[in-house]
Structures are given as structure tokens and as C-alpha cells.
PDB file of N, CA, C and O in Angstrom, chain B, residues numbered from 101:
ATOM      1  N   MET B 101     -17.458   3.851   7.250  1.00  0.00           N
ATOM      2  CA  MET B 101     -18.540   5.233   7.243  1.00  0.00           C
ATOM      3  C   MET B 101     -19.150   4.406   8.062  1.00  0.00           C
ATOM      4  O   MET B 101     -19.171   3.184   8.210  1.00  0.00           O
ATOM      5  N   ASN B 102     -19.837   5.674   8.764  1.00  0.00           N
ATOM      6  CA  ASN B 102     -20.318   5.543   9.761  1.00  0.00           C
ATOM      7  C   ASN B 102     -21.717   5.470   8.294  1.00  0.00           C
ATOM      8  O   ASN B 102     -21.592   6.019   7.199  1.00  0.00           O
ATOM      9  N   PRO B 103     -23.181   4.469   8.851  1.00  0.00           N
ATOM     10  CA  PRO B 103     -24.232   4.845   8.112  1.00  0.00           C
ATOM     11  C   PRO B 103     -24.134   5.515   8.092  1.00  0.00           C
ATOM     12  O   PRO B 103     -23.385   5.880   7.185  1.00  0.00           O
ATOM     13  N   ARG B 104     -24.678   6.561   8.957  1.00  0.00           N
ATOM     14  CA  ARG B 104     -25.272   7.852   9.200  1.00  0.00           C
ATOM     15  C   ARG B 104     -24.092   9.388   8.904  1.00  0.00           C
ATOM     16  O   ARG B 104     -24.381  10.567   9.105  1.00  0.00           O
ATOM     17  N   GLN B 105     -23.051   8.945   8.494  1.00  0.00           N
ATOM     18  CA  GLN B 105     -22.625   9.510   7.617  1.00  0.00           C
ATOM     19  C   GLN B 105     -22.968   9.256   6.029  1.00  0.00           C
ATOM     20  O   GLN B 105     -23.570   8.215   5.767  1.00  0.00           O
ATOM     21  N   THR B 106     -22.581  10.247   4.831  1.00  0.00           N
ATOM     22  CA  THR B 106     -22.847  10.254   3.826  1.00  0.00           C
ATOM     23  C   THR B 106     -22.013  10.876   3.014  1.00  0.00           C
ATOM     24  O   THR B 106     -21.897  12.102   3.041  1.00  0.00           O
ATOM     25  N   GLY B 107     -21.388  10.168   2.263  1.00  0.00           N
ATOM     26  CA  GLY B 107     -20.262  11.249   1.012  1.00  0.00           C
ATOM     27  C   GLY B 107     -21.016  11.992   0.185  1.00  0.00           C
ATOM     28  O   GLY B 107     -22.174  11.694  -0.104  1.00  0.00           O
ATOM     29  N   THR B 108     -20.518  12.818  -0.165  1.00  0.00           N
ATOM     30  CA  THR B 108     -20.319  14.139  -1.132  1.00  0.00           C
ATOM     31  C   THR B 108     -21.153  12.820  -2.496  1.00  0.00           C
ATOM     32  O   THR B 108     -21.008  11.622  -2.743  1.00  0.00           O
ATOM     33  N   ASN B 109     -21.929  13.859  -2.994  1.00  0.00           N
ATOM     34  CA  ASN B 109     -22.297  12.764  -4.110  1.00  0.00           C
ATOM     35  C   ASN B 109     -21.303  13.292  -5.214  1.00  0.00           C
ATOM     36  O   ASN B 109     -21.402  14.502  -5.011  1.00  0.00           O
ATOM     37  N   GLN B 110     -20.403  13.157  -6.257  1.00  0.00           N
ATOM     38  CA  GLN B 110     -20.353  13.003  -7.433  1.00  0.00           C
ATOM     39  C   GLN B 110     -20.339  12.720  -8.521  1.00  0.00           C
ATOM     40  O   GLN B 110     -19.532  12.407  -9.396  1.00  0.00           O
ATOM     41  N   GLN B 111     -22.237  12.988  -8.266  1.00  0.00           N
ATOM     42  CA  GLN B 111     -22.639  13.024  -9.986  1.00  0.00           C
ATOM     43  C   GLN B 111     -23.239  14.671  -9.442  1.00  0.00           C
ATOM     44  O   GLN B 111     -23.415  15.288  -8.391  1.00  0.00           O
ATOM     45  N   PRO B 112     -23.463  14.936 -11.538  1.00  0.00           N
ATOM     46  CA  PRO B 112     -23.574  16.118 -11.323  1.00  0.00           C
ATOM     47  C   PRO B 112     -24.907  16.513 -10.849  1.00  0.00           C
ATOM     48  O   PRO B 112     -25.647  15.564 -11.109  1.00  0.00           O
ATOM     49  N   GLN B 113     -25.922  17.935  -9.985  1.00  0.00           N
ATOM     50  CA  GLN B 113     -26.838  17.516 -10.468  1.00  0.00           C
ATOM     51  C   GLN B 113     -27.871  18.060 -11.726  1.00  0.00           C
ATOM     52  O   GLN B 113     -29.071  17.890 -11.938  1.00  0.00           O
ATOM     53  N   ARG B 114     -27.160  18.544 -12.201  1.00  0.00           N
ATOM     54  CA  ARG B 114     -27.602  18.288 -13.743  1.00  0.00           C
ATOM     55  C   ARG B 114     -26.909  18.665 -15.100  1.00  0.00           C
ATOM     56  O   ARG B 114     -26.333  19.736 -15.288  1.00  0.00           O
ATOM     57  N   PRO B 115     -27.023  17.750 -15.940  1.00  0.00           N
ATOM     58  CA  PRO B 115     -26.585  16.967 -16.623  1.00  0.00           C
ATOM     59  C   PRO B 115     -26.173  19.261 -17.951  1.00  0.00           C
ATOM     60  O   PRO B 115     -26.813  20.184 -18.455  1.00  0.00           O
ATOM     61  N   ASP B 116     -24.718  18.786 -17.734  1.00  0.00           N
ATOM     62  CA  ASP B 116     -23.724  20.135 -18.522  1.00  0.00           C
ATOM     63  C   ASP B 116     -24.492  20.001 -20.316  1.00  0.00           C
ATOM     64  O   ASP B 116     -24.378  19.370 -21.366  1.00  0.00           O
ATOM     65  N   PRO B 117     -25.364  21.207 -19.601  1.00  0.00           N
ATOM     66  CA  PRO B 117     -25.930  21.599 -21.603  1.00  0.00           C
ATOM     67  C   PRO B 117     -24.521  21.319 -23.356  1.00  0.00           C
ATOM     68  O   PRO B 117     -24.690  21.040 -24.543  1.00  0.00           O
ATOM     69  N   GLU B 118     -22.812  21.732 -22.121  1.00  0.00           N
ATOM     70  CA  GLU B 118     -21.742  22.253 -23.015  1.00  0.00           C
ATOM     71  C   GLU B 118     -21.253  20.456 -23.892  1.00  0.00           C
ATOM     72  O   GLU B 118     -20.793  20.068 -24.965  1.00  0.00           O
ATOM     73  N   HIS B 119     -21.735  19.866 -22.578  1.00  0.00           N
ATOM     74  CA  HIS B 119     -20.736  18.491 -22.666  1.00  0.00           C
ATOM     75  C   HIS B 119     -21.351  18.147 -24.290  1.00  0.00           C
ATOM     76  O   HIS B 119     -22.448  18.431 -24.771  1.00  0.00           O
ATOM     77  N   GLY B 120     -19.816  17.206 -25.084  1.00  0.00           N
ATOM     78  CA  GLY B 120     -19.686  16.194 -26.026  1.00  0.00           C
ATOM     79  C   GLY B 120     -19.683  17.579 -26.505  1.00  0.00           C
ATOM     80  O   GLY B 120     -18.644  16.945 -26.323  1.00  0.00           O
ATOM     81  N   LYS B 121     -19.750  19.299 -27.097  1.00  0.00           N
ATOM     82  CA  LYS B 121     -19.441  20.239 -27.730  1.00  0.00           C
ATOM     83  C   LYS B 121     -18.283  20.530 -27.760  1.00  0.00           C
ATOM     84  O   LYS B 121     -17.570  20.905 -26.829  1.00  0.00           O
ATOM     85  N   SER B 122     -17.902  20.292 -29.398  1.00  0.00           N
ATOM     86  CA  SER B 122     -16.303  20.745 -29.382  1.00  0.00           C
ATOM     87  C   SER B 122     -15.696  21.886 -28.807  1.00  0.00           C
ATOM     88  O   SER B 122     -16.513  22.797 -28.933  1.00  0.00           O
ATOM     89  N   SER B 123     -14.546  22.356 -28.164  1.00  0.00           N
ATOM     90  CA  SER B 123     -14.354  23.757 -27.553  1.00  0.00           C
ATOM     91  C   SER B 123     -13.715  24.379 -28.840  1.00  0.00           C
ATOM     92  O   SER B 123     -13.786  25.590 -28.629  1.00  0.00           O
ATOM     93  N   THR B 124     -13.156  24.200 -30.003  1.00  0.00           N
ATOM     94  CA  THR B 124     -12.213  24.608 -31.406  1.00  0.00           C
ATOM     95  C   THR B 124     -13.373  25.732 -32.251  1.00  0.00           C
ATOM     96  O   THR B 124     -13.190  26.862 -32.703  1.00  0.00           O
ATOM     97  N   THR B 125     -14.401  24.993 -32.222  1.00  0.00           N
ATOM     98  CA  THR B 125     -15.700  25.917 -33.126  1.00  0.00           C
ATOM     99  C   THR B 125     -15.849  27.105 -33.781  1.00  0.00           C
ATOM    100  O   THR B 125     -16.929  27.099 -34.372  1.00  0.00           O
ATOM    101  N   LEU B 126     -15.167  28.255 -33.960  1.00  0.00           N
ATOM    102  CA  LEU B 126     -14.924  29.452 -33.971  1.00  0.00           C
ATOM    103  C   LEU B 126     -16.305  30.463 -34.056  1.00  0.00           C
ATOM    104  O   LEU B 126     -16.476  31.563 -33.529  1.00  0.00           O
ATOM    105  N   GLY B 127     -17.110  29.761 -34.817  1.00  0.00           N
ATOM    106  CA  GLY B 127     -18.521  30.622 -35.283  1.00  0.00           C
ATOM    107  C   GLY B 127     -17.815  31.252 -36.189  1.00  0.00           C
ATOM    108  O   GLY B 127     -16.774  31.054 -36.815  1.00  0.00           O
ATOM    109  N   PHE B 128     -18.936  32.363 -36.082  1.00  0.00           N
ATOM    110  CA  PHE B 128     -19.213  33.539 -36.317  1.00  0.00           C
ATOM    111  C   PHE B 128     -17.598  34.131 -36.500  1.00  0.00           C
ATOM    112  O   PHE B 128     -17.026  34.102 -37.589  1.00  0.00           O
ATOM    113  N   PHE B 129     -17.016  34.632 -35.335  1.00  0.00           N
ATOM    114  CA  PHE B 129     -15.016  34.532 -35.248  1.00  0.00           C
ATOM    115  C   PHE B 129     -14.484  34.274 -36.299  1.00  0.00           C
ATOM    116  O   PHE B 129     -13.987  35.067 -37.098  1.00  0.00           O
ATOM    117  N   GLY B 130     -14.602  32.413 -36.405  1.00  0.00           N
ATOM    118  CA  GLY B 130     -13.883  32.094 -37.971  1.00  0.00           C
ATOM    119  C   GLY B 130     -13.591  32.753 -39.217  1.00  0.00           C
ATOM    120  O   GLY B 130     -12.567  32.896 -39.885  1.00  0.00           O
ATOM    121  N   ALA B 131     -15.567  33.344 -39.411  1.00  0.00           N
ATOM    122  CA  ALA B 131     -16.021  33.507 -40.681  1.00  0.00           C
ATOM    123  C   ALA B 131     -15.527  34.841 -40.621  1.00  0.00           C
ATOM    124  O   ALA B 131     -15.159  35.148 -41.755  1.00  0.00           O
ATOM    125  N   LEU B 132     -15.317  35.956 -39.660  1.00  0.00           N
ATOM    126  CA  LEU B 132     -14.550  37.041 -39.842  1.00  0.00           C
ATOM    127  C   LEU B 132     -13.579  36.487 -39.834  1.00  0.00           C
ATOM    128  O   LEU B 132     -13.034  37.253 -40.629  1.00  0.00           O
ATOM    129  N   ALA B 133     -12.482  35.454 -39.521  1.00  0.00           N
ATOM    130  CA  ALA B 133     -11.085  35.412 -39.829  1.00  0.00           C
ATOM    131  C   ALA B 133     -10.997  34.865 -41.469  1.00  0.00           C
ATOM    132  O   ALA B 133      -9.998  35.140 -42.135  1.00  0.00           O
ATOM    133  N   GLU B 134     -11.468  34.534 -41.711  1.00  0.00           N
ATOM    134  CA  GLU B 134     -11.669  33.764 -42.973  1.00  0.00           C
ATOM    135  C   GLU B 134     -11.915  35.010 -44.385  1.00  0.00           C
ATOM    136  O   GLU B 134     -11.248  35.069 -45.418  1.00  0.00           O
ATOM    137  N   ILE B 135     -12.952  35.798 -44.023  1.00  0.00           N
ATOM    138  CA  ILE B 135     -13.264  37.335 -44.369  1.00  0.00           C
ATOM    139  C   ILE B 135     -11.451  38.327 -44.295  1.00  0.00           C
ATOM    140  O   ILE B 135     -11.163  39.082 -45.223  1.00  0.00           O
ATOM    141  N   PHE B 136     -11.101  38.255 -43.865  1.00  0.00           N
ATOM    142  CA  PHE B 136      -9.749  38.641 -43.028  1.00  0.00           C
ATOM    143  C   PHE B 136      -8.690  38.266 -44.284  1.00  0.00           C
ATOM    144  O   PHE B 136      -7.802  38.951 -44.793  1.00  0.00           O
ATOM    145  N   GLY B 137      -9.096  37.057 -44.541  1.00  0.00           N
ATOM    146  CA  GLY B 137      -7.698  36.210 -45.461  1.00  0.00           C
ATOM    147  C   GLY B 137      -8.400  36.213 -46.748  1.00  0.00           C
ATOM    148  O   GLY B 137      -7.473  36.196 -47.558  1.00  0.00           O
ATOM    149  N   VAL B 138      -9.094  36.220 -47.166  1.00  0.00           N
ATOM    150  CA  VAL B 138      -9.596  36.298 -48.343  1.00  0.00           C
ATOM    151  C   VAL B 138      -9.817  37.885 -48.909  1.00  0.00           C
ATOM    152  O   VAL B 138     -10.338  38.094 -50.005  1.00  0.00           O
ATOM    153  N   VAL B 139      -9.345  38.985 -48.004  1.00  0.00           N
ATOM    154  CA  VAL B 139      -8.691  40.295 -48.189  1.00  0.00           C
ATOM    155  C   VAL B 139      -7.058  39.874 -47.753  1.00  0.00           C
ATOM    156  O   VAL B 139      -6.516  40.674 -46.990  1.00  0.00           O
ATOM    157  N   LEU B 140      -6.512  39.065 -48.045  1.00  0.00           N
ATOM    158  CA  LEU B 140      -5.408  39.620 -47.847  1.00  0.00           C
ATOM    159  C   LEU B 140      -4.746  38.121 -48.635  1.00  0.00           C
ATOM    160  O   LEU B 140      -3.655  37.654 -48.311  1.00  0.00           O
ATOM    161  N   MET B 141      -5.290  37.753 -49.284  1.00  0.00           N
ATOM    162  CA  MET B 141      -4.888  36.667 -50.566  1.00  0.00           C
ATOM    163  C   MET B 141      -4.487  37.670 -51.522  1.00  0.00           C
ATOM    164  O   MET B 141      -3.460  38.012 -52.109  1.00  0.00           O
ATOM    165  N   LEU B 142      -6.155  38.134 -51.418  1.00  0.00           N
ATOM    166  CA  LEU B 142      -6.554  39.136 -52.385  1.00  0.00           C
ATOM    167  C   LEU B 142      -5.215  40.423 -53.107  1.00  0.00           C
ATOM    168  O   LEU B 142      -4.761  40.792 -54.191  1.00  0.00           O
ATOM    169  N   GLY B 143      -5.043  40.730 -51.377  1.00  0.00           N
ATOM    170  CA  GLY B 143      -3.870  41.371 -51.681  1.00  0.00           C
ATOM    171  C   GLY B 143      -2.739  41.110 -52.027  1.00  0.00           C
ATOM    172  O   GLY B 143      -2.010  42.070 -52.277  1.00  0.00           O
ATOM    173  N   ILE B 144      -2.142  39.604 -52.177  1.00  0.00           N
ATOM    174  CA  ILE B 144      -1.249  39.774 -51.778  1.00  0.00           C
ATOM    175  C   ILE B 144      -1.781  39.023 -53.823  1.00  0.00           C
ATOM    176  O   ILE B 144      -2.117  39.635 -54.836  1.00  0.00           O
ATOM    177  N   GLY B 145      -1.704  38.422 -53.710  1.00  0.00           N
ATOM    178  CA  GLY B 145      -2.558  37.922 -55.339  1.00  0.00           C
ATOM    179  C   GLY B 145      -1.869  39.183 -56.963  1.00  0.00           C
ATOM    180  O   GLY B 145      -1.257  39.078 -58.026  1.00  0.00           O
ATOM    181  N   LEU B 146      -2.636  40.395 -55.971  1.00  0.00           N
ATOM    182  CA  LEU B 146      -2.857  41.507 -56.678  1.00  0.00           C
ATOM    183  C   LEU B 146      -1.760  41.913 -56.553  1.00  0.00           C
ATOM    184  O   LEU B 146      -1.592  42.816 -57.373  1.00  0.00           O
ATOM    185  N   SER B 147      -0.465  41.662 -55.675  1.00  0.00           N
ATOM    186  CA  SER B 147       0.930  42.872 -55.648  1.00  0.00           C
ATOM    187  C   SER B 147       1.891  41.619 -56.786  1.00  0.00           C
ATOM    188  O   SER B 147       2.713  42.053 -57.593  1.00  0.00           O
ATOM    189  N   PHE B 148       1.628  40.227 -56.669  1.00  0.00           N
ATOM    190  CA  PHE B 148       2.076  39.763 -57.532  1.00  0.00           C
ATOM    191  C   PHE B 148       1.700  39.841 -58.753  1.00  0.00           C
ATOM    192  O   PHE B 148       2.432  39.262 -59.555  1.00  0.00           O
ATOM    193  N   LEU B 149       0.959  40.273 -59.085  1.00  0.00           N
ATOM    194  CA  LEU B 149       0.343  39.997 -60.063  1.00  0.00           C
ATOM    195  C   LEU B 149       0.697  41.815 -60.686  1.00  0.00           C
ATOM    196  O   LEU B 149       0.100  42.178 -61.699  1.00  0.00           O
ATOM    197  N   MET B 150       1.376  42.499 -60.195  1.00  0.00           N
ATOM    198  CA  MET B 150       1.470  44.070 -60.256  1.00  0.00           C
ATOM    199  C   MET B 150       3.012  44.640 -60.741  1.00  0.00           C
ATOM    200  O   MET B 150       3.464  45.649 -61.282  1.00  0.00           O
ATOM    201  N   VAL B 151       3.487  43.441 -60.240  1.00  0.00           N
ATOM    202  CA  VAL B 151       5.591  43.053 -60.693  1.00  0.00           C
ATOM    203  C   VAL B 151       5.397  42.749 -61.200  1.00  0.00           C
ATOM    204  O   VAL B 151       4.348  42.104 -61.196  1.00  0.00           O
ATOM    205  N   GLU B 152       6.721  42.923 -62.968  1.00  0.00           N
ATOM    206  CA  GLU B 152       6.501  41.868 -63.832  1.00  0.00           C
ATOM    207  C   GLU B 152       7.012  40.734 -63.072  1.00  0.00           C
ATOM    208  O   GLU B 152       6.239  39.882 -62.634  1.00  0.00           O
ATOM    209  N   MET B 153       8.551  40.662 -62.850  1.00  0.00           N
ATOM    210  CA  MET B 153      10.172  39.812 -62.355  1.00  0.00           C
ATOM    211  C   MET B 153       8.662  38.651 -61.314  1.00  0.00           C
ATOM    212  O   MET B 153       8.546  37.427 -61.254  1.00  0.00           O
ATOM    213  N   GLN B 154       8.143  39.319 -60.937  1.00  0.00           N
ATOM    214  CA  GLN B 154       7.360  38.068 -59.775  1.00  0.00           C
ATOM    215  C   GLN B 154       6.625  37.117 -61.192  1.00  0.00           C
ATOM    216  O   GLN B 154       6.421  37.437 -62.363  1.00  0.00           O
ATOM    217  N   PRO B 155       6.448  36.224 -60.648  1.00  0.00           N
ATOM    218  CA  PRO B 155       5.967  34.845 -60.922  1.00  0.00           C
ATOM    219  C   PRO B 155       4.200  35.349 -60.693  1.00  0.00           C
ATOM    220  O   PRO B 155       3.587  35.987 -59.837  1.00  0.00           O
ATOM    221  N   ASN B 156       3.775  34.505 -62.256  1.00  0.00           N
ATOM    222  CA  ASN B 156       2.255  34.712 -62.155  1.00  0.00           C
ATOM    223  C   ASN B 156       1.672  33.723 -61.331  1.00  0.00           C
ATOM    224  O   ASN B 156       0.573  33.987 -60.845  1.00  0.00           O
ATOM    225  N   ALA B 157       2.061  32.923 -61.149  1.00  0.00           N
ATOM    226  CA  ALA B 157       0.818  31.446 -60.965  1.00  0.00           C
ATOM    227  C   ALA B 157       0.645  30.861 -59.009  1.00  0.00           C
ATOM    228  O   ALA B 157      -0.013  30.115 -58.284  1.00  0.00           O
ATOM    229  N   VAL B 158       2.294  32.322 -58.970  1.00  0.00           N
ATOM    230  CA  VAL B 158       1.722  32.098 -56.962  1.00  0.00           C
ATOM    231  C   VAL B 158       0.088  33.057 -57.363  1.00  0.00           C
ATOM    232  O   VAL B 158      -1.049  32.643 -57.136  1.00  0.00           O
ATOM    233  N   ALA B 159       0.454  34.332 -57.970  1.00  0.00           N
ATOM    234  CA  ALA B 159      -0.723  35.262 -57.766  1.00  0.00           C
ATOM    235  C   ALA B 159      -2.459  34.218 -57.956  1.00  0.00           C
ATOM    236  O   ALA B 159      -3.436  34.029 -57.231  1.00  0.00           O
ATOM    237  N   TRP B 160      -2.106  33.857 -59.110  1.00  0.00           N
ATOM    238  CA  TRP B 160      -3.610  32.703 -59.356  1.00  0.00           C
ATOM    239  C   TRP B 160      -3.533  31.788 -58.329  1.00  0.00           C
ATOM    240  O   TRP B 160      -4.478  31.002 -58.398  1.00  0.00           O
ATOM    241  N   VAL B 161      -2.343  31.439 -56.843  1.00  0.00           N
ATOM    242  CA  VAL B 161      -2.453  29.809 -55.885  1.00  0.00           C
ATOM    243  C   VAL B 161      -3.177  31.363 -55.189  1.00  0.00           C
ATOM    244  O   VAL B 161      -4.368  31.353 -55.500  1.00  0.00           O
ATOM    245  N   ALA B 162      -2.900  32.415 -54.522  1.00  0.00           N
ATOM    246  CA  ALA B 162      -3.186  33.402 -53.684  1.00  0.00           C
ATOM    247  C   ALA B 162      -4.679  33.479 -54.073  1.00  0.00           C
ATOM    248  O   ALA B 162      -5.566  33.690 -53.246  1.00  0.00           O
ATOM    249  N   PHE B 163      -4.917  33.269 -55.560  1.00  0.00           N
ATOM    250  CA  PHE B 163      -6.639  33.998 -55.571  1.00  0.00           C
ATOM    251  C   PHE B 163      -7.734  32.586 -55.225  1.00  0.00           C
ATOM    252  O   PHE B 163      -8.636  32.411 -54.405  1.00  0.00           O
ATOM    253  N   VAL B 164      -6.991  31.557 -56.539  1.00  0.00           N
ATOM    254  CA  VAL B 164      -7.764  30.195 -55.546  1.00  0.00           C
ATOM    255  C   VAL B 164      -8.086  30.056 -53.375  1.00  0.00           C
ATOM    256  O   VAL B 164      -9.004  29.903 -52.569  1.00  0.00           O
ATOM    257  N   ILE B 165      -6.627  30.242 -53.426  1.00  0.00           N
ATOM    258  CA  ILE B 165      -7.053  30.440 -51.804  1.00  0.00           C
ATOM    259  C   ILE B 165      -8.255  31.065 -51.302  1.00  0.00           C
ATOM    260  O   ILE B 165      -9.192  30.670 -50.608  1.00  0.00           O
ATOM    261  N   GLY B 166      -7.897  32.352 -51.954  1.00  0.00           N
ATOM    262  CA  GLY B 166      -9.234  33.731 -51.722  1.00  0.00           C
ATOM    263  C   GLY B 166     -10.113  33.157 -51.803  1.00  0.00           C
ATOM    264  O   GLY B 166     -10.441  32.750 -50.689  1.00  0.00           O
ATOM    265  N   ALA B 167     -10.897  32.786 -52.716  1.00  0.00           N
ATOM    266  CA  ALA B 167     -11.692  32.164 -53.231  1.00  0.00           C
ATOM    267  C   ALA B 167     -12.308  31.254 -52.763  1.00  0.00           C
ATOM    268  O   ALA B 167     -13.517  31.433 -52.619  1.00  0.00           O
ATOM    269  N   VAL B 168     -11.716  29.944 -52.352  1.00  0.00           N
ATOM    270  CA  VAL B 168     -11.912  29.162 -50.919  1.00  0.00           C
ATOM    271  C   VAL B 168     -12.433  29.553 -50.086  1.00  0.00           C
ATOM    272  O   VAL B 168     -13.646  29.546 -49.876  1.00  0.00           O
ATOM    273  N   LEU B 169     -11.513  30.006 -49.399  1.00  0.00           N
ATOM    274  CA  LEU B 169     -11.825  30.988 -47.952  1.00  0.00           C
ATOM    275  C   LEU B 169     -13.107  31.344 -48.024  1.00  0.00           C
ATOM    276  O   LEU B 169     -13.855  30.830 -47.192  1.00  0.00           O
ATOM    277  N   LEU B 170     -13.676  32.281 -49.001  1.00  0.00           N
ATOM    278  CA  LEU B 170     -14.849  33.396 -49.546  1.00  0.00           C
ATOM    279  C   LEU B 170     -15.692  32.083 -49.420  1.00  0.00           C
ATOM    280  O   LEU B 170     -16.321  32.161 -48.365  1.00  0.00           O
ATOM    281  N   VAL B 171     -15.922  31.074 -49.975  1.00  0.00           N
ATOM    282  CA  VAL B 171     -17.258  30.344 -50.219  1.00  0.00           C
ATOM    283  C   VAL B 171     -17.175  29.463 -48.858  1.00  0.00           C
ATOM    284  O   VAL B 171     -18.265  28.912 -48.702  1.00  0.00           O
ATOM    285  N   ASP B 172     -16.207  29.113 -47.749  1.00  0.00           N
ATOM    286  CA  ASP B 172     -15.514  28.370 -46.953  1.00  0.00           C
ATOM    287  C   ASP B 172     -16.392  29.305 -45.559  1.00  0.00           C
ATOM    288  O   ASP B 172     -16.760  28.914 -44.451  1.00  0.00           O
ATOM    289  N   ALA B 173     -16.474  30.447 -46.131  1.00  0.00           N
ATOM    290  CA  ALA B 173     -16.956  31.941 -44.315  1.00  0.00           C
ATOM    291  C   ALA B 173     -18.423  31.766 -44.881  1.00  0.00           C
ATOM    292  O   ALA B 173     -19.289  31.456 -44.062  1.00  0.00           O
ATOM    293  N   ILE B 174     -18.847  31.966 -46.446  1.00  0.00           N
ATOM    294  CA  ILE B 174     -20.024  31.784 -47.016  1.00  0.00           C
ATOM    295  C   ILE B 174     -20.701  30.776 -46.783  1.00  0.00           C
ATOM    296  O   ILE B 174     -21.856  30.537 -47.133  1.00  0.00           O
ATOM    297  N   ARG B 175     -20.166  30.311 -46.329  1.00  0.00           N
ATOM    298  CA  ARG B 175     -21.013  28.529 -45.662  1.00  0.00           C
ATOM    299  C   ARG B 175     -21.308  28.390 -44.302  1.00  0.00           C
ATOM    300  O   ARG B 175     -22.350  27.934 -43.831  1.00  0.00           O
ATOM    301  N   ARG B 176     -20.108  28.906 -43.561  1.00  0.00           N
ATOM    302  CA  ARG B 176     -19.925  29.652 -42.260  1.00  0.00           C
ATOM    303  C   ARG B 176     -21.162  30.031 -42.118  1.00  0.00           C
ATOM    304  O   ARG B 176     -22.092  29.325 -41.728  1.00  0.00           O
ATOM    305  N   LEU B 177     -21.203  31.224 -42.450  1.00  0.00           N
ATOM    306  CA  LEU B 177     -21.962  32.122 -41.896  1.00  0.00           C
ATOM    307  C   LEU B 177     -23.572  31.561 -41.807  1.00  0.00           C
ATOM    308  O   LEU B 177     -24.257  31.653 -40.788  1.00  0.00           O
ATOM    309  N   ARG B 178     -24.206  30.729 -43.595  1.00  0.00           N
ATOM    310  CA  ARG B 178     -25.802  30.290 -43.847  1.00  0.00           C
ATOM    311  C   ARG B 178     -25.368  29.237 -42.963  1.00  0.00           C
ATOM    312  O   ARG B 178     -25.241  28.339 -43.795  1.00  0.00           O
ATOM    313  N   ARG B 179     -25.004  28.640 -41.693  1.00  0.00           N
ATOM    314  CA  ARG B 179     -25.246  27.425 -41.322  1.00  0.00           C
ATOM    315  C   ARG B 179     -25.132  28.655 -39.898  1.00  0.00           C
ATOM    316  O   ARG B 179     -26.262  28.427 -39.466  1.00  0.00           O
ATOM    317  N   ILE B 180     -24.787  29.325 -39.299  1.00  0.00           N
ATOM    318  CA  ILE B 180     -24.981  30.256 -37.987  1.00  0.00           C
ATOM    319  C   ILE B 180     -26.600  30.385 -38.370  1.00  0.00           C
ATOM    320  O   ILE B 180     -27.489  29.893 -37.676  1.00  0.00           O
ATOM    321  N   ALA B 181     -26.848  31.222 -39.743  1.00  0.00           N
ATOM    322  CA  ALA B 181     -27.787  31.807 -39.779  1.00  0.00           C
ATOM    323  C   ALA B 181     -29.034  30.644 -39.586  1.00  0.00           C
ATOM    324  O   ALA B 181     -29.588  30.685 -38.487  1.00  0.00           O
ATOM    325  N   ILE B 182     -29.197  30.301 -39.907  1.00  0.00           N
ATOM    326  CA  ILE B 182     -30.696  29.485 -40.307  1.00  0.00           C
ATOM    327  C   ILE B 182     -30.506  28.291 -38.679  1.00  0.00           C
ATOM    328  O   ILE B 182     -31.409  27.486 -38.454  1.00  0.00           O
ATOM    329  N   GLY B 183     -29.298  28.369 -37.754  1.00  0.00           N
ATOM    330  CA  GLY B 183     -29.682  27.741 -36.523  1.00  0.00           C
ATOM    331  C   GLY B 183     -28.662  26.300 -36.280  1.00  0.00           C
ATOM    332  O   GLY B 183     -28.623  25.890 -35.120  1.00  0.00           O
ATOM    333  N   LYS B 184     -27.969  25.649 -37.174  1.00  0.00           N
ATOM    334  CA  LYS B 184     -27.223  24.122 -36.850  1.00  0.00           C
ATOM    335  C   LYS B 184     -26.092  25.025 -37.161  1.00  0.00           C
ATOM    336  O   LYS B 184     -25.951  25.052 -38.384  1.00  0.00           O
ATOM    337  N   ASP B 185     -25.234  25.772 -36.560  1.00  0.00           N
ATOM    338  CA  ASP B 185     -23.966  25.963 -35.732  1.00  0.00           C
ATOM    339  C   ASP B 185     -24.160  27.219 -34.422  1.00  0.00           C
ATOM    340  O   ASP B 185     -25.134  27.956 -34.581  1.00  0.00           O
ATOM    341  N   ARG B 186     -23.469  27.423 -33.430  1.00  0.00           N
ATOM    342  CA  ARG B 186     -23.403  28.092 -32.790  1.00  0.00           C
ATOM    343  C   ARG B 186     -22.588  29.596 -32.783  1.00  0.00           C
ATOM    344  O   ARG B 186     -21.494  29.430 -32.245  1.00  0.00           O
ATOM    345  N   TYR B 187     -22.679  30.236 -32.979  1.00  0.00           N
ATOM    346  CA  TYR B 187     -21.763  31.024 -32.370  1.00  0.00           C
ATOM    347  C   TYR B 187     -21.465  32.043 -31.841  1.00  0.00           C
ATOM    348  O   TYR B 187     -20.317  32.214 -31.433  1.00  0.00           O
TER     349      TYR B 187
END
């Protein structure tokens, strides 16, 4: 290379504000998906409780999974509301 010719600068001009952040965070959409999961688990649990031939243990497991999803959705929405997570 001639001293008068300069190569292109490979360094970015400004640092990327999204650098280092996970692209898998769902934010608000994750909370909506969890609420949908709660409704789904509630429906599955009720359908297993209504039919006498089905085991009740499946219904109670579905209720527990729904409760865990509901707690996580509330936690996620609270973190978004106070600004700790992005939406």
C-alpha cells in the first residue's frame, strides 16, 4: 500500500447499543405467551377434572404448571413496568 492510500477503517464509528444483549429475550410477548399458557393449562386441568375416567393427578399437575407460569408472567410484567427489562 502506498503511504498516501489509506485502507478502510474497520472499527465502527459508534458502539452498538445492542451489543452484548441477548436476542432471545421475549419481553412483553413472553408474558403474553405465558398468560396464554396459563389459560391453556387451566383448560386442560378442568377437562381432566370433569371426566371421571381421567386421572386427577394430570389435572393437578396442569394447575401447578399454570400457577408457575402465572407467577413468572407477573414477575416479567413487573420487571418491564419498573424498567429492569426491555419490552
